[in-house]
N, C-alpha and C positions, 0 to 999 in steps of 0.2 A: 241350248241348255239355259235354264234360268236358275237363279240362286237367291235364297233367303240368307242373309248374313246377320246373325244375332250377336250383337256386341254386349259383353257383360263383364263382370269383375274378373273373370278368369281368362279373358282374351276374346276370342270369337268362335262361334260355332256356325258351320255352313250346312245348308240343306239344299241340295241340287235336285232338279227334276227336269224332265223333258216335257214341254207344254203339250206335246202330242200324246203323252201317256196320261190318260184321264185319272187313273188310280193314284199315280204319283202326284199329279196336280191337286187332287182332292186332299191328299195328306198335307201338302204344302199350304193349301188354303186353310185347312183346319188348324194348323200350327199358327199361321198368321192371325186368324180370327181369335184364337185363344189368347195370344199375347196382347193383341189390341184390347181385348176385354179386360185383361189384367193391368192395363194402363201403359203398356209399352207404346212407343212412338215409332212410326214407320216412315221411311223416306225412299223414294225411287231415284236412282241415278239418272240424271239428264245427260250429263257429259262429265268428263274427268273433273273432279273438284266441285261439282254442282249437283244439287239434289232438290227434290220437292216433296213436301210432306204429303202422305196419302193416308186414307183411313179405311179404304176398301181394297181387297185383294184384286190384282189385275194380272191376268195370265200373260198379257203381252209384255210386261215389264221384265227385263233381263236380270236386273239386280235390285233387290230390296234390302235395305238396312233397317234393322229393328234395334232400338235402344231402350233400356228401362227408363221410365220416367222417374228421375231421381228428385226427391223433394229435398230442398236445401233448408236446413233449420238454422236460424241465427241464434247463437248462444251468447249470453252476456259474458264479458271478460271476467276471468278469475282474478280477484284482488285479495290482498291480505297476505298473511304469512303463516 
């Protein structure tokens, strides 16, 4: 069993599929490709606590974490009264 784990502002969403099920795998790949196109960043788990960034769907990977690419905007401090 393989899992896409989507980490977002509401917690996480999981999408599991059996790599032997071509229909389920195609659905997982479509979700992966859509999120990558939208700017999400994907990591495959190498071992507990360690991952590696990936940009292409790999059916052999058991766990893929996807996180939104959050843009940090620096704001000037508010001064005055």
